[in-house]
C-alpha positions as protocol buffer text, in pm:
chain_id: "A"
residue {
  index: 1
  type: MET
  ca { x: -8392 y: -7005 z: 3437 }
}
residue {
  index: 2
  type: PHE
  ca { x: -8293 y: -7088 z: 3082 }
}
residue {
  index: 3
  type: LYS
  ca { x: -8454 y: -6762 z: 2954 }
}
residue {
  index: 4
  type: TRP
  ca { x: -8257 y: -6567 z: 3218 }
}
residue {
  index: 5
  type: VAL
  ca { x: -7924 y: -6724 z: 3098 }
}
residue {
  index: 6
  type: VAL
  ca { x: -8003 y: -6649 z: 2732 }
}
residue {
  index: 7
  type: ASN
  ca { x: -8097 y: -6287 z: 2820 }
}
residue {
  index: 8
  type: SER
  ca { x: -7775 y: -6245 z: 3023 }
}
residue {
  index: 9
  type: VAL
  ca { x: -7549 y: -6390 z: 2739 }
}
residue {
  index: 10
  type: THR
  ca { x: -7734 y: -6174 z: 2483 }
}
residue {
  index: 11
  type: ASP
  ca { x: -7684 y: -5860 z: 2690 }
}
residue {
  index: 12
  type: THR
  ca { x: -7312 y: -5942 z: 2737 }
}
residue {
  index: 13
  type: LEU
  ca { x: -7258 y: -6004 z: 2362 }
}
residue {
  index: 14
  type: ILE
  ca { x: -7438 y: -5672 z: 2283 }
}
residue {
  index: 15
  type: ALA
  ca { x: -7215 y: -5488 z: 2531 }
}
residue {
  index: 16
  type: PHE
  ca { x: -6894 y: -5638 z: 2372 }
}
residue {
  index: 17
  type: ILE
  ca { x: -7015 y: -5563 z: 2020 }
}
residue {
  index: 18
  type: LEU
  ca { x: -7095 y: -5205 z: 2116 }
}
residue {
  index: 19
  type: ALA
  ca { x: -6758 y: -5161 z: 2287 }
}
residue {
  index: 20
  type: THR
  ca { x: -6580 y: -5308 z: 1974 }
}
residue {
  index: 21
  type: VAL
  ca { x: -6757 y: -5071 z: 1743 }
}
residue {
  index: 22
  type: LEU
  ca { x: -6685 y: -4769 z: 1968 }
}
residue {
  index: 23
  type: LEU
  ca { x: -6320 y: -4862 z: 1994 }
}
residue {
  index: 24
  type: TRP
  ca { x: -6295 y: -4906 z: 1614 }
}
residue {
  index: 25
  type: TYR
  ca { x: -6459 y: -4569 z: 1558 }
}
residue {
  index: 26
  type: GLY
  ca { x: -6229 y: -4397 z: 1802 }
}
residue {
  index: 27
  type: ALA
  ca { x: -5923 y: -4553 z: 1641 }
}
residue {
  index: 28
  type: VAL
  ca { x: -6031 y: -4447 z: 1290 }
}
residue {
  index: 29
  type: SER
  ca { x: -6141 y: -4105 z: 1388 }
}
residue {
  index: 30
  type: TYR
  ca { x: -5861 y: -4020 z: 1639 }
}
residue {
  index: 31
  type: PRO
  ca { x: -5559 y: -4232 z: 1559 }
}
residue {
  index: 32
  type: GLU
  ca { x: -5323 y: -4002 z: 1750 }
}
residue {
  index: 33
  type: PHE
  ca { x: -5479 y: -4119 z: 2081 }
}
residue {
  index: 34
  type: PHE
  ca { x: -5390 y: -4487 z: 2018 }
}
residue {
  index: 35
  type: PRO
  ca { x: -5041 y: -4643 z: 2026 }
}
residue {
  index: 36
  type: LYS
  ca { x: -4884 y: -4748 z: 1693 }
}
residue {
  index: 37
  type: SER
  ca { x: -4889 y: -5112 z: 1795 }
}
residue {
  index: 38
  type: PHE
  ca { x: -5264 y: -5097 z: 1832 }
}
residue {
  index: 39
  type: HIS
  ca { x: -5294 y: -5043 z: 1446 }
}
residue {
  index: 40
  type: GLN
  ca { x: -5101 y: -5360 z: 1377 }
}
residue {
  index: 41
  type: TYR
  ca { x: -5386 y: -5574 z: 1519 }
}
residue {
  index: 42
  type: TRP
  ca { x: -5670 y: -5366 z: 1383 }
}
residue {
  index: 43
  type: GLY
  ca { x: -5612 y: -5373 z: 1004 }
}
residue {
  index: 44
  type: VAL
  ca { x: -5929 y: -5178 z: 939 }
}
residue {
  index: 45
  type: ALA
  ca { x: -5811 y: -4884 z: 1158 }
}
residue {
  index: 46
  type: LYS
  ca { x: -5498 y: -4788 z: 970 }
}
residue {
  index: 47
  type: PRO
  ca { x: -5408 y: -4425 z: 1038 }
}
residue {
  index: 48
  type: GLU
  ca { x: -5364 y: -4201 z: 733 }
}
residue {
  index: 49
  type: PRO
  ca { x: -5012 y: -4067 z: 697 }
}
residue {
  index: 50
  type: VAL
  ca { x: -4977 y: -3720 z: 848 }
}
residue {
  index: 51
  type: ALA
  ca { x: -4913 y: -3456 z: 583 }
}
residue {
  index: 52
  type: ALA
  ca { x: -4604 y: -3256 z: 627 }
}
residue {
  index: 53
  type: SER
  ca { x: -4630 y: -2889 z: 698 }
}
residue {
  index: 54
  type: ILE
  ca { x: -4585 y: -2637 z: 416 }
}
residue {
  index: 55
  type: HIS
  ca { x: -4253 y: -2524 z: 567 }
}
residue {
  index: 56
  type: GLU
  ca { x: -4118 y: -2880 z: 575 }
}
residue {
  index: 57
  type: VAL
  ca { x: -4218 y: -2937 z: 220 }
}
residue {
  index: 58
  type: ALA
  ca { x: -4050 y: -2627 z: 109 }
}
residue {
  index: 59
  type: VAL
  ca { x: -3729 y: -2717 z: 291 }
}
residue {
  index: 60
  type: SER
  ca { x: -3720 y: -3059 z: 139 }
}
residue {
  index: 61
  type: GLN
  ca { x: -3780 y: -2922 z: -208 }
}
residue {
  index: 62
  type: VAL
  ca { x: -3494 y: -2669 z: -170 }
}
residue {
  index: 63
  type: SER
  ca { x: -3255 y: -2936 z: -42 }
}
residue {
  index: 64
  type: ALA
  ca { x: -3350 y: -3164 z: -335 }
}
residue {
  index: 65
  type: ALA
  ca { x: -3287 y: -2884 z: -581 }
}
residue {
  index: 66
  type: MET
  ca { x: -2954 y: -2804 z: -427 }
}
residue {
  index: 67
  type: GLN
  ca { x: -2848 y: -3173 z: -453 }
}
residue {
  index: 68
  type: VAL
  ca { x: -2929 y: -3178 z: -823 }
}
residue {
  index: 69
  type: GLN
  ca { x: -2710 y: -2867 z: -871 }
}
residue {
  index: 70
  type: HIS
  ca { x: -2411 y: -3034 z: -713 }
}
């Protein structure tokens, strides 16, 4: 009986550990599928800032140059 309880608890812990590792891997690899509040609680799974497109960068550089001229 005791051996059955130990095996059941061990299997449950392994399942939770595996689920946690898979969740962490998914959050790191695909942060766009997880809500922003999720990343507050998982400090390891901070999403990288998304780089702006080339067009947005060019527009922001032009507007900054125009502000300097004024």
